[in-house]
CHARMM internal coordinates of N, CA and C (Angstrom, degrees):
IC EDIT
DIST 1 N 1 CA 1.4351
DIST 1 CA 1 C 1.5450
ANGL 1 N 1 CA 1 C 108.15
DIST 1 C 2 N 1.2476
ANGL 1 CA 1 C 2 N 115.49
DIHE 1 N 1 CA 1 C 2 N 135.67
DIST 2 N 2 CA 1.4665
ANGL 1 C 2 N 2 CA 121.30
DIHE 1 CA 1 C 2 N 2 CA -179.76
DIST 2 CA 2 C 1.5466
ANGL 2 N 2 CA 2 C 109.87
DIHE 1 C 2 N 2 CA 2 C -67.59
DIST 2 C 3 N 1.3368
ANGL 2 CA 2 C 3 N 118.05
DIHE 2 N 2 CA 2 C 3 N 141.64
DIST 3 N 3 CA 1.4527
ANGL 2 C 3 N 3 CA 119.85
DIHE 2 CA 2 C 3 N 3 CA 178.16
DIST 3 CA 3 C 1.5124
ANGL 3 N 3 CA 3 C 112.82
DIHE 2 C 3 N 3 CA 3 C -79.57
DIST 3 C 4 N 1.3368
ANGL 3 CA 3 C 4 N 118.74
DIHE 3 N 3 CA 3 C 4 N -6.15
DIST 4 N 4 CA 1.4693
ANGL 3 C 4 N 4 CA 122.99
DIHE 3 CA 3 C 4 N 4 CA -179.73
DIST 4 CA 4 C 1.5348
ANGL 4 N 4 CA 4 C 110.30
DIHE 3 C 4 N 4 CA 4 C -119.22
DIST 4 C 5 N 1.2771
ANGL 4 CA 4 C 5 N 116.19
DIHE 4 N 4 CA 4 C 5 N 170.14
DIST 5 N 5 CA 1.4725
ANGL 4 C 5 N 5 CA 122.27
DIHE 4 CA 4 C 5 N 5 CA 178.33
DIST 5 CA 5 C 1.5238
ANGL 5 N 5 CA 5 C 112.34
DIHE 4 C 5 N 5 CA 5 C -63.62
DIST 5 C 6 N 1.3228
ANGL 5 CA 5 C 6 N 116.95
DIHE 5 N 5 CA 5 C 6 N -30.17
DIST 6 N 6 CA 1.4242
ANGL 5 C 6 N 6 CA 123.57
DIHE 5 CA 5 C 6 N 6 CA -179.00
DIST 6 CA 6 C 1.5359
ANGL 6 N 6 CA 6 C 107.01
DIHE 5 C 6 N 6 CA 6 C -120.97
DIST 6 C 7 N 1.3040
ANGL 6 CA 6 C 7 N 118.11
DIHE 6 N 6 CA 6 C 7 N 130.27
DIST 7 N 7 CA 1.4590
ANGL 6 C 7 N 7 CA 121.39
DIHE 6 CA 6 C 7 N 7 CA -177.29
DIST 7 CA 7 C 1.5045
ANGL 7 N 7 CA 7 C 110.72
DIHE 6 C 7 N 7 CA 7 C -60.87
DIST 7 C 8 N 1.3960
ANGL 7 CA 7 C 8 N 115.29
DIHE 7 N 7 CA 7 C 8 N -40.92
DIST 8 N 8 CA 1.4399
ANGL 7 C 8 N 8 CA 119.69
DIHE 7 CA 7 C 8 N 8 CA -177.51
DIST 8 CA 8 C 1.5572
ANGL 8 N 8 CA 8 C 107.58
DIHE 7 C 8 N 8 CA 8 C -119.18
DIST 8 C 9 N 1.2706
ANGL 8 CA 8 C 9 N 117.14
DIHE 8 N 8 CA 8 C 9 N 114.87
DIST 9 N 9 CA 1.5199
ANGL 8 C 9 N 9 CA 120.77
DIHE 8 CA 8 C 9 N 9 CA -175.41
DIST 9 CA 9 C 1.5431
ANGL 9 N 9 CA 9 C 110.46
DIHE 8 C 9 N 9 CA 9 C -62.44
DIST 9 C 10 N 1.2945
ANGL 9 CA 9 C 10 N 118.10
DIHE 9 N 9 CA 9 C 10 N -24.84
DIST 10 N 10 CA 1.4574
ANGL 9 C 10 N 10 CA 120.19
DIHE 9 CA 9 C 10 N 10 CA -178.92
DIST 10 CA 10 C 1.5171
ANGL 10 N 10 CA 10 C 113.35
DIHE 9 C 10 N 10 CA 10 C -87.83
DIST 10 C 11 N 1.3059
ANGL 10 CA 10 C 11 N 119.19
DIHE 10 N 10 CA 10 C 11 N -6.55
DIST 11 N 11 CA 1.4644
ANGL 10 C 11 N 11 CA 122.81
DIHE 10 CA 10 C 11 N 11 CA -176.03
DIST 11 CA 11 C 1.5446
ANGL 11 N 11 CA 11 C 113.26
DIHE 10 C 11 N 11 CA 11 C -56.48
DIST 11 C 12 N 1.3678
ANGL 11 CA 11 C 12 N 118.43
DIHE 11 N 11 CA 11 C 12 N -47.87
DIST 12 N 12 CA 1.4890
ANGL 11 C 12 N 12 CA 117.50
DIHE 11 CA 11 C 12 N 12 CA 178.97
DIST 12 CA 12 C 1.4827
ANGL 12 N 12 CA 12 C 113.60
DIHE 11 C 12 N 12 CA 12 C -60.51
DIST 12 C 13 N 1.3335
ANGL 12 CA 12 C 13 N 116.27
DIHE 12 N 12 CA 12 C 13 N -32.36
DIST 13 N 13 CA 1.4752
ANGL 12 C 13 N 13 CA 119.92
DIHE 12 CA 12 C 13 N 13 CA 179.18
DIST 13 CA 13 C 1.5264
ANGL 13 N 13 CA 13 C 112.07
DIHE 12 C 13 N 13 CA 13 C -71.98
DIST 13 C 14 N 1.3076
ANGL 13 CA 13 C 14 N 114.38
DIHE 13 N 13 CA 13 C 14 N -38.19
DIST 14 N 14 CA 1.4853
ANGL 13 C 14 N 14 CA 118.15
DIHE 13 CA 13 C 14 N 14 CA -175.09
DIST 14 CA 14 C 1.4949
ANGL 14 N 14 CA 14 C 111.40
DIHE 13 C 14 N 14 CA 14 C -54.15
DIST 14 C 15 N 1.3472
ANGL 14 CA 14 C 15 N 116.30
DIHE 14 N 14 CA 14 C 15 N -48.70
DIST 15 N 15 CA 1.4632
ANGL 14 C 15 N 15 CA 118.71
DIHE 14 CA 14 C 15 N 15 CA -178.11
DIST 15 CA 15 C 1.5257
ANGL 15 N 15 CA 15 C 110.30
DIHE 14 C 15 N 15 CA 15 C -66.68
DIST 15 C 16 N 1.3124
ANGL 15 CA 15 C 16 N 117.98
DIHE 15 N 15 CA 15 C 16 N -35.18
DIST 16 N 16 CA 1.5017
ANGL 15 C 16 N 16 CA 121.46
DIHE 15 CA 15 C 16 N 16 CA 178.81
DIST 16 CA 16 C 1.5081
ANGL 16 N 16 CA 16 C 109.01
DIHE 15 C 16 N 16 CA 16 C -62.52
DIST 16 C 17 N 1.3139
ANGL 16 CA 16 C 17 N 116.47
DIHE 16 N 16 CA 16 C 17 N -50.09
DIST 17 N 17 CA 1.4859
ANGL 16 C 17 N 17 CA 119.40
DIHE 16 CA 16 C 17 N 17 CA -177.76
DIST 17 CA 17 C 1.5295
ANGL 17 N 17 CA 17 C 111.11
DIHE 16 C 17 N 17 CA 17 C -66.94
DIST 17 C 18 N 1.3109
ANGL 17 CA 17 C 18 N 117.88
DIHE 17 N 17 CA 17 C 18 N -35.48
DIST 18 N 18 CA 1.5136
ANGL 17 C 18 N 18 CA 118.96
DIHE 17 CA 17 C 18 N 18 CA 176.02
DIST 18 CA 18 C 1.5096
ANGL 18 N 18 CA 18 C 109.98
DIHE 17 C 18 N 18 CA 18 C -64.29
DIST 18 C 19 N 1.3414
ANGL 18 CA 18 C 19 N 116.86
DIHE 18 N 18 CA 18 C 19 N -43.32
DIST 19 N 19 CA 1.4790
ANGL 18 C 19 N 19 CA 119.16
DIHE 18 CA 18 C 19 N 19 CA 176.30
DIST 19 CA 19 C 1.5075
ANGL 19 N 19 CA 19 C 111.64
DIHE 18 C 19 N 19 CA 19 C -60.16
DIST 19 C 20 N 1.3321
ANGL 19 CA 19 C 20 N 116.41
DIHE 19 N 19 CA 19 C 20 N -47.51
DIST 20 N 20 CA 1.4614
ANGL 19 C 20 N 20 CA 121.68
DIHE 19 CA 19 C 20 N 20 CA -177.28
DIST 20 CA 20 C 1.5603
ANGL 20 N 20 CA 20 C 109.45
DIHE 19 C 20 N 20 CA 20 C -59.51
DIST 20 C 21 N 1.2897
ANGL 20 CA 20 C 21 N 116.69
DIHE 20 N 20 CA 20 C 21 N -44.68
DIST 21 N 21 CA 1.4736
ANGL 20 C 21 N 21 CA 120.65
DIHE 20 CA 20 C 21 N 21 CA -180.00
DIST 21 CA 21 C 1.5671
ANGL 21 N 21 CA 21 C 110.31
DIHE 20 C 21 N 21 CA 21 C -67.47
DIST 21 C 22 N 1.2970
ANGL 21 CA 21 C 22 N 117.41
DIHE 21 N 21 CA 21 C 22 N -40.41
DIST 22 N 22 CA 1.4765
ANGL 21 C 22 N 22 CA 121.08
DIHE 21 CA 21 C 22 N 22 CA -179.97
DIST 22 CA 22 C 1.5109
ANGL 22 N 22 CA 22 C 110.06
DIHE 21 C 22 N 22 CA 22 C -61.77
DIST 22 C 23 N 1.3436
ANGL 22 CA 22 C 23 N 116.31
DIHE 22 N 22 CA 22 C 23 N -47.04
DIST 23 N 23 CA 1.4771
ANGL 22 C 23 N 23 CA 121.54
DIHE 22 CA 22 C 23 N 23 CA -178.88
DIST 23 CA 23 C 1.5059
ANGL 23 N 23 CA 23 C 108.38
DIHE 22 C 23 N 23 CA 23 C -63.61
DIST 23 C 24 N 1.3092
ANGL 23 CA 23 C 24 N 119.41
DIHE 23 N 23 CA 23 C 24 N -39.10
DIST 24 N 24 CA 1.4725
ANGL 23 C 24 N 24 CA 123.06
DIHE 23 CA 23 C 24 N 24 CA 179.34
DIST 24 CA 24 C 1.5428
ANGL 24 N 24 CA 24 C 108.08
DIHE 23 C 24 N 24 CA 24 C -64.98
DIST 24 C 25 N 1.3011
ANGL 24 CA 24 C 25 N 118.41
DIHE 24 N 24 CA 24 C 25 N -44.80
DIST 25 N 25 CA 1.4784
ANGL 24 C 25 N 25 CA 121.19
DIHE 24 CA 24 C 25 N 25 CA 177.84
DIST 25 CA 25 C 1.4877
ANGL 25 N 25 CA 25 C 112.52
DIHE 24 C 25 N 25 CA 25 C -59.41
DIST 25 C 26 N 1.3421
ANGL 25 CA 25 C 26 N 116.17
DIHE 25 N 25 CA 25 C 26 N -39.09
DIST 26 N 26 CA 1.4956
ANGL 25 C 26 N 26 CA 121.10
DIHE 25 CA 25 C 26 N 26 CA -178.72
DIST 26 CA 26 C 1.5329
ANGL 26 N 26 CA 26 C 113.39
DIHE 25 C 26 N 26 CA 26 C -80.07
DIST 26 C 27 N 1.3891
ANGL 26 CA 26 C 27 N 115.61
DIHE 26 N 26 CA 26 C 27 N -4.71
DIST 27 N 27 CA 1.4752
ANGL 26 C 27 N 27 CA 119.78
DIHE 26 CA 26 C 27 N 27 CA -178.08
DIST 27 CA 27 C 1.5095
ANGL 27 N 27 CA 27 C 112.50
DIHE 26 C 27 N 27 CA 27 C 72.57
DIST 27 C 28 N 1.3175
ANGL 27 CA 27 C 28 N 115.99
DIHE 27 N 27 CA 27 C 28 N 25.70
DIST 28 N 28 CA 1.4947
ANGL 27 C 28 N 28 CA 118.94
DIHE 27 CA 27 C 28 N 28 CA -178.13
DIST 28 CA 28 C 1.5277
ANGL 28 N 28 CA 28 C 113.42
DIHE 27 C 28 N 28 CA 28 C -119.68
DIST 28 C 29 N 1.3069
ANGL 28 CA 28 C 29 N 115.74
DIHE 28 N 28 CA 28 C 29 N 10.89
DIST 29 N 29 CA 1.4773
ANGL 28 C 29 N 29 CA 119.82
DIHE 28 CA 28 C 29 N 29 CA -177.67
DIST 29 CA 29 C 1.4965
ANGL 29 N 29 CA 29 C 113.34
DIHE 28 C 29 N 29 CA 29 C -59.24
DIST 29 C 30 N 1.3184
ANGL 29 CA 29 C 30 N 118.41
DIHE 29 N 29 CA 29 C 30 N -36.56
DIST 30 N 30 CA 1.4506
ANGL 29 C 30 N 30 CA 121.76
DIHE 29 CA 29 C 30 N 30 CA -179.44
DIST 30 CA 30 C 1.5007
ANGL 30 N 30 CA 30 C 113.48
DIHE 29 C 30 N 30 CA 30 C -65.11
DIST 30 C 31 N 1.3328
ANGL 30 CA 30 C 31 N 118.04
DIHE 30 N 30 CA 30 C 31 N -17.18
DIST 31 N 31 CA 1.4637
ANGL 30 C 31 N 31 CA 123.82
DIHE 30 CA 30 C 31 N 31 CA -179.47
DIST 31 CA 31 C 1.5109
ANGL 31 N 31 CA 31 C 112.27
DIHE 30 C 31 N 31 CA 31 C -84.55
DIST 31 C 32 N 1.3363
ANGL 31 CA 31 C 32 N 117.60
DIHE 31 N 31 CA 31 C 32 N -9.93
DIST 32 N 32 CA 1.4620
ANGL 31 C 32 N 32 CA 120.69
DIHE 31 CA 31 C 32 N 32 CA -172.17
DIST 32 CA 32 C 1.5194
ANGL 32 N 32 CA 32 C 111.61
DIHE 31 C 32 N 32 CA 32 C -116.86
DIST 32 C 33 N 1.3106
ANGL 32 CA 32 C 33 N 114.80
DIHE 32 N 32 CA 32 C 33 N 144.63
DIST 33 N 33 CA 1.4453
ANGL 32 C 33 N 33 CA 121.71
DIHE 32 CA 32 C 33 N 33 CA 171.89
DIST 33 CA 33 C 1.5405
ANGL 33 N 33 CA 33 C 106.81
DIHE 32 C 33 N 33 CA 33 C -108.22
DIST 33 C 34 N 1.3472
ANGL 33 CA 33 C 34 N 116.28
DIHE 33 N 33 CA 33 C 34 N 118.14
DIST 34 N 34 CA 1.4685
ANGL 33 C 34 N 34 CA 117.64
DIHE 33 CA 33 C 34 N 34 CA -176.23
DIST 34 CA 34 C 1.5907
ANGL 34 N 34 CA 34 C 105.69
DIHE 33 C 34 N 34 CA 34 C -113.89
DIST 34 C 35 N 1.3253
ANGL 34 CA 34 C 35 N 112.27
DIHE 34 N 34 CA 34 C 35 N 133.05
DIST 35 N 35 CA 1.4595
ANGL 34 C 35 N 35 CA 121.00
DIHE 34 CA 34 C 35 N 35 CA -178.89
DIST 35 CA 35 C 1.5343
ANGL 35 N 35 CA 35 C 108.65
DIHE 34 C 35 N 35 CA 35 C -128.12
DIST 35 C 36 N 1.3168
ANGL 35 CA 35 C 36 N 114.63
DIHE 35 N 35 CA 35 C 36 N 144.13
DIST 36 N 36 CA 1.4681
ANGL 35 C 36 N 36 CA 121.55
DIHE 35 CA 35 C 36 N 36 CA 173.35
DIST 36 CA 36 C 1.5153
ANGL 36 N 36 CA 36 C 108.40
DIHE 35 C 36 N 36 CA 36 C -119.90
DIST 36 C 37 N 1.3360
ANGL 36 CA 36 C 37 N 115.71
DIHE 36 N 36 CA 36 C 37 N 112.27
DIST 37 N 37 CA 1.4413
ANGL 36 C 37 N 37 CA 122.63
DIHE 36 CA 36 C 37 N 37 CA 179.91
DIST 37 CA 37 C 1.5229
ANGL 37 N 37 CA 37 C 110.57
DIHE 36 C 37 N 37 CA 37 C -104.73
DIST 37 C 38 N 1.3151
ANGL 37 CA 37 C 38 N 117.10
DIHE 37 N 37 CA 37 C 38 N 132.67
DIST 38 N 38 CA 1.4889
ANGL 37 C 38 N 38 CA 120.19
DIHE 37 CA 37 C 38 N 38 CA 178.39
DIST 38 CA 38 C 1.5236
ANGL 38 N 38 CA 38 C 108.41
DIHE 37 C 38 N 38 CA 38 C -144.42
DIST 38 C 39 N 1.3211
ANGL 38 CA 38 C 39 N 117.30
DIHE 38 N 38 CA 38 C 39 N 146.00
DIST 39 N 39 CA 1.4604
ANGL 38 C 39 N 39 CA 121.02
DIHE 38 CA 38 C 39 N 39 CA 176.02
DIST 39 CA 39 C 1.5097
ANGL 39 N 39 CA 39 C 111.35
DIHE 38 C 39 N 39 CA 39 C -76.59
DIST 39 C 40 N 1.3170
ANGL 39 CA 39 C 40 N 117.80
DIHE 39 N 39 CA 39 C 40 N -10.68
DIST 40 N 40 CA 1.4785
ANGL 39 C 40 N 40 CA 121.88
DIHE 39 CA 39 C 40 N 40 CA 179.07
DIST 40 CA 40 C 1.5455
ANGL 40 N 40 CA 40 C 110.38
DIHE 39 C 40 N 40 CA 40 C -81.10
DIST 40 C 41 N 1.3098
ANGL 40 CA 40 C 41 N 113.43
DIHE 40 N 40 CA 40 C 41 N -179.24
DIST 41 N 41 CA 1.4920
ANGL 40 C 41 N 41 CA 119.14
DIHE 40 CA 40 C 41 N 41 CA -178.51
DIST 41 CA 41 C 1.5260
ANGL 41 N 41 CA 41 C 114.05
DIHE 40 C 41 N 41 CA 41 C -98.91
DIST 41 C 42 N 1.3200
ANGL 41 CA 41 C 42 N 117.36
DIHE 41 N 41 CA 41 C 42 N 7.71
DIST 42 N 42 CA 1.4442
ANGL 41 C 42 N 42 CA 120.48
DIHE 41 CA 41 C 42 N 42 CA -176.44
DIST 42 CA 42 C 1.5532
ANGL 42 N 42 CA 42 C 110.84
DIHE 41 C 42 N 42 CA 42 C -160.58
DIST 42 C 43 N 1.2919
ANGL 42 CA 42 C 43 N 114.97
DIHE 42 N 42 CA 42 C 43 N 168.63
DIST 43 N 43 CA 1.4925
ANGL 42 C 43 N 43 CA 119.62
DIHE 42 CA 42 C 43 N 43 CA -179.91
DIST 43 CA 43 C 1.4979
ANGL 43 N 43 CA 43 C 113.09
DIHE 42 C 43 N 43 CA 43 C -62.85
DIST 43 C 44 N 1.3118
ANGL 43 CA 43 C 44 N 117.65
DIHE 43 N 43 CA 43 C 44 N -30.25
DIST 44 N 44 CA 1.4664
ANGL 43 C 44 N 44 CA 121.31
DIHE 43 CA 43 C 44 N 44 CA -175.47
DIST 44 CA 44 C 1.5298
ANGL 44 N 44 CA 44 C 107.29
DIHE 43 C 44 N 44 CA 44 C -154.53
DIST 44 C 45 N 1.3159
ANGL 44 CA 44 C 45 N 117.30
DIHE 44 N 44 CA 44 C 45 N 158.80
DIST 45 N 45 CA 1.4360
ANGL 44 C 45 N 45 CA 123.41
DIHE 44 CA 44 C 45 N 45 CA -176.79
DIST 45 CA 45 C 1.5079
ANGL 45 N 45 CA 45 C 115.92
DIHE 44 C 45 N 45 CA 45 C -72.90
DIST 45 C 46 N 1.3344
ANGL 45 CA 45 C 46 N 118.10
DIHE 45 N 45 CA 45 C 46 N -21.46
DIST 46 N 46 CA 1.4695
ANGL 45 C 46 N 46 CA 121.26
DIHE 45 CA 45 C 46 N 46 CA 179.01
DIST 46 CA 46 C 1.5284
ANGL 46 N 46 CA 46 C 107.20
DIHE 45 C 46 N 46 CA 46 C -101.22
DIST 46 C 47 N 1.3585
ANGL 46 CA 46 C 47 N 114.95
DIHE 46 N 46 CA 46 C 47 N 121.77
DIST 47 N 47 CA 1.4652
ANGL 46 C 47 N 47 CA 120.41
DIHE 46 CA 46 C 47 N 47 CA -170.79
DIST 47 CA 47 C 1.5366
ANGL 47 N 47 CA 47 C 112.10
DIHE 46 C 47 N 47 CA 47 C -57.33
DIST 47 C 48 N 1.3015
ANGL 47 CA 47 C 48 N 120.24
DIHE 47 N 47 CA 47 C 48 N -43.07
DIST 48 N 48 CA 1.4812
ANGL 47 C 48 N 48 CA 121.65
DIHE 47 CA 47 C 48 N 48 CA -178.99
DIST 48 CA 48 C 1.5489
ANGL 48 N 48 CA 48 C 111.15
DIHE 47 C 48 N 48 CA 48 C -56.70
DIST 48 C 49 N 1.3128
ANGL 48 CA 48 C 49 N 115.88
DIHE 48 N 48 CA 48 C 49 N -45.60
DIST 49 N 49 CA 1.4529
ANGL 48 C 49 N 49 CA 118.89
DIHE 48 CA 48 C 49 N 49 CA 179.69
DIST 49 CA 49 C 1.4956
ANGL 49 N 49 CA 49 C 110.92
DIHE 48 C 49 N 49 CA 49 C -74.50
DIST 49 C 50 N 1.3207
ANGL 49 CA 49 C 50 N 117.51
DIHE 49 N 49 CA 49 C 50 N -39.15
DIST 50 N 50 CA 1.4414
ANGL 49 C 50 N 50 CA 120.70
DIHE 49 CA 49 C 50 N 50 CA 178.58
DIST 50 CA 50 C 1.5186
ANGL 50 N 50 CA 50 C 112.40
DIHE 49 C 50 N 50 CA 50 C -57.51
DIST 50 C 51 N 1.3023
ANGL 50 CA 50 C 51 N 115.99
DIHE 50 N 50 CA 50 C 51 N -43.81
DIST 51 N 51 CA 1.5002
ANGL 50 C 51 N 51 CA 119.63
DIHE 50 CA 50 C 51 N 51 CA 177.93
DIST 51 CA 51 C 1.4869
ANGL 51 N 51 CA 51 C 110.97
DIHE 50 C 51 N 51 CA 51 C -61.31
DIST 51 C 52 N 1.3164
ANGL 51 CA 51 C 52 N 117.60
DIHE 51 N 51 CA 51 C 52 N -42.36
DIST 52 N 52 CA 1.4967
ANGL 51 C 52 N 52 CA 120.15
DIHE 51 CA 51 C 52 N 52 CA -179.10
DIST 52 CA 52 C 1.5473
ANGL 52 N 52 CA 52 C 110.02
DIHE 51 C 52 N 52 CA 52 C -66.26
DIST 52 C 53 N 1.3064
ANGL 52 CA 52 C 53 N 116.43
DIHE 52 N 52 CA 52 C 53 N -41.08
DIST 53 N 53 CA 1.4743
ANGL 52 C 53 N 53 CA 120.87
DIHE 52 CA 52 C 53 N 53 CA -179.49
DIST 53 CA 53 C 1.5147
ANGL 53 N 53 CA 53 C 110.85
DIHE 52 C 53 N 53 CA 53 C -68.81
DIST 53 C 54 N 1.3232
ANGL 53 CA 53 C 54 N 118.13
DIHE 53 N 53 CA 53 C 54 N -37.08
DIST 54 N 54 CA 1.4393
ANGL 53 C 54 N 54 CA 120.47
DIHE 53 CA 53 C 54 N 54 CA 177.20
DIST 54 CA 54 C 1.5270
ANGL 54 N 54 CA 54 C 111.43
DIHE 53 C 54 N 54 CA 54 C -64.91
DIST 54 C 55 N 1.3312
ANGL 54 CA 54 C 55 N 117.19
DIHE 54 N 54 CA 54 C 55 N -39.35
DIST 55 N 55 CA 1.4507
ANGL 54 C 55 N 55 CA 121.63
DIHE 54 CA 54 C 55 N 55 CA 177.02
DIST 55 CA 55 C 1.5162
ANGL 55 N 55 CA 55 C 110.96
DIHE 54 C 55 N 55 CA 55 C -66.18
DIST 55 C 56 N 1.3297
ANGL 55 CA 55 C 56 N 116.71
DIHE 55 N 55 CA 55 C 56 N -38.90
DIST 56 N 56 CA 1.4391
ANGL 55 C 56 N 56 CA 121.17
DIHE 55 CA 55 C 56 N 56 CA 177.30
DIST 56 CA 56 C 1.5430
ANGL 56 N 56 CA 56 C 110.89
DIHE 55 C 56 N 56 CA 56 C -64.21
DIST 56 C 57 N 1.3346
ANGL 56 CA 56 C 57 N 114.50
DIHE 56 N 56 CA 56 C 57 N -44.26
DIST 57 N 57 CA 1.4892
ANGL 56 C 57 N 57 CA 119.79
DIHE 56 CA 56 C 57 N 57 CA 177.68
DIST 57 CA 57 C 1.5305
ANGL 57 N 57 CA 57 C 110.71
DIHE 56 C 57 N 57 CA 57 C -58.14
DIST 57 C 58 N 1.3037
ANGL 57 CA 57 C 58 N 116.44
DIHE 57 N 57 CA 57 C 58 N -45.76
DIST 58 N 58 CA 1.4752
ANGL 57 C 58 N 58 CA 119.88
DIHE 57 CA 57 C 58 N 58 CA -179.81
DIST 58 CA 58 C 1.5104
ANGL 58 N 58 CA 58 C 110.86
DIHE 57 C 58 N 58 CA 58 C -62.70
DIST 58 C 59 N 1.3311
ANGL 58 CA 58 C 59 N 117.25
DIHE 58 N 58 CA 58 C 59 N -43.45
DIST 59 N 59 CA 1.4793
ANGL 58 C 59 N 59 CA 119.50
DIHE 58 CA 58 C 59 N 59 CA -177.80
DIST 59 CA 59 C 1.5216
ANGL 59 N 59 CA 59 C 113.38
DIHE 58 C 59 N 59 CA 59 C -69.56
DIST 59 C 60 N 1.3382
ANGL 59 CA 59 C 60 N 116.47
DIHE 59 N 59 CA 59 C 60 N -24.59
DIST 60 N 60 CA 1.4500
ANGL 59 C 60 N 60 CA 119.77
DIHE 59 CA 59 C 60 N 60 CA -176.80
DIST 60 CA 60 C 1.5497
ANGL 60 N 60 CA 60 C 112.62
DIHE 59 C 60 N 60 CA 60 C -107.30
DIST 60 C 61 N 1.3271
ANGL 60 CA 60 C 61 N 114.75
DIHE 60 N 60 CA 60 C 61 N 14.81
DIST 61 N 61 CA 1.4628
ANGL 60 C 61 N 61 CA 120.99
DIHE 60 CA 60 C 61 N 61 CA 175.43
DIST 61 CA 61 C 1.5037
ANGL 61 N 61 CA 61 C 112.87
DIHE 60 C 61 N 61 CA 61 C 58.02
DIST 61 C 62 N 1.3412
ANGL 61 CA 61 C 62 N 114.96
DIHE 61 N 61 CA 61 C 62 N 45.12
DIST 62 N 62 CA 1.5013
ANGL 61 C 62 N 62 CA 121.60
DIHE 61 CA 61 C 62 N 62 CA 174.29
DIST 62 CA 62 C 1.5341
ANGL 62 N 62 CA 62 C 105.30
DIHE 61 C 62 N 62 CA 62 C -102.76
DIST 62 C 63 N 1.3153
ANGL 62 CA 62 C 63 N 115.15
DIHE 62 N 62 CA 62 C 63 N 119.30
DIST 63 N 63 CA 1.4528
ANGL 62 C 63 N 63 CA 121.76
DIHE 62 CA 62 C 63 N 63 CA 178.29
DIST 63 CA 63 C 1.5089
ANGL 63 N 63 CA 63 C 110.34
DIHE 62 C 63 N 63 CA 63 C -76.10
DIST 63 C 64 N 1.3135
ANGL 63 CA 63 C 64 N 118.10
DIHE 63 N 63 CA 63 C 64 N 129.96
DIST 64 N 64 CA 1.4639
ANGL 63 C 64 N 64 CA 120.23
DIHE 63 CA 63 C 64 N 64 CA 178.78
DIST 64 CA 64 C 1.5129
ANGL 64 N 64 CA 64 C 109.68
DIHE 63 C 64 N 64 CA 64 C -113.57
DIST 64 C 65 N 1.2944
ANGL 64 CA 64 C 65 N 115.50
DIHE 64 N 64 CA 64 C 65 N 138.85
DIST 65 N 65 CA 1.4878
ANGL 64 C 65 N 65 CA 122.71
DIHE 64 CA 64 C 65 N 65 CA 179.56
DIST 65 CA 65 C 1.5154
ANGL 65 N 65 CA 65 C 107.64
DIHE 64 C 65 N 65 CA 65 C -127.84
DIST 65 C 66 N 1.3111
ANGL 65 CA 65 C 66 N 115.93
DIHE 65 N 65 CA 65 C 66 N 121.12
DIST 66 N 66 CA 1.4708
ANGL 65 C 66 N 66 CA 123.73
DIHE 65 CA 65 C 66 N 66 CA -177.22
DIST 66 CA 66 C 1.5203
ANGL 66 N 66 CA 66 C 112.73
DIHE 65 C 66 N 66 CA 66 C -110.53
DIST 66 C 67 N 1.2776
ANGL 66 CA 66 C 67 N 116.22
DIHE 66 N 66 CA 66 C 67 N 154.67
DIST 67 N 67 CA 1.5025
ANGL 66 C 67 N 67 CA 125.71
DIHE 66 CA 66 C 67 N 67 CA 172.70
DIST 67 CA 67 C 1.5022
ANGL 67 N 67 CA 67 C 113.22
DIHE 66 C 67 N 67 CA 67 C 44.34
DIST 67 C 68 N 1.3020
ANGL 67 CA 67 C 68 N 117.96
DIHE 67 N 67 CA 67 C 68 N 58.67
DIST 68 N 68 CA 1.4667
ANGL 67 C 68 N 68 CA 122.32
DIHE 67 CA 67 C 68 N 68 CA 178.19
DIST 68 CA 68 C 1.4605
ANGL 68 N 68 CA 68 C 110.86
DIHE 67 C 68 N 68 CA 68 C -88.01
END
COOR INIT
IC SEED 1 N 1 CA 1 C
IC BUILD
């Protein structure tokens, strides 16, 4: 049994990034607003990766909402 609510902490992001990439490939990214909501204080629990993901989110116009 997984010790967290989600077995893979990156799973919610995977589908978001796949959607973002697919919309970009189809030339329809500008028509969508993509948001990533998390009860945590960062994109990911490991700072090194979290910093990279936050930079990617900013560069790809993905709105992030933390600790709601």
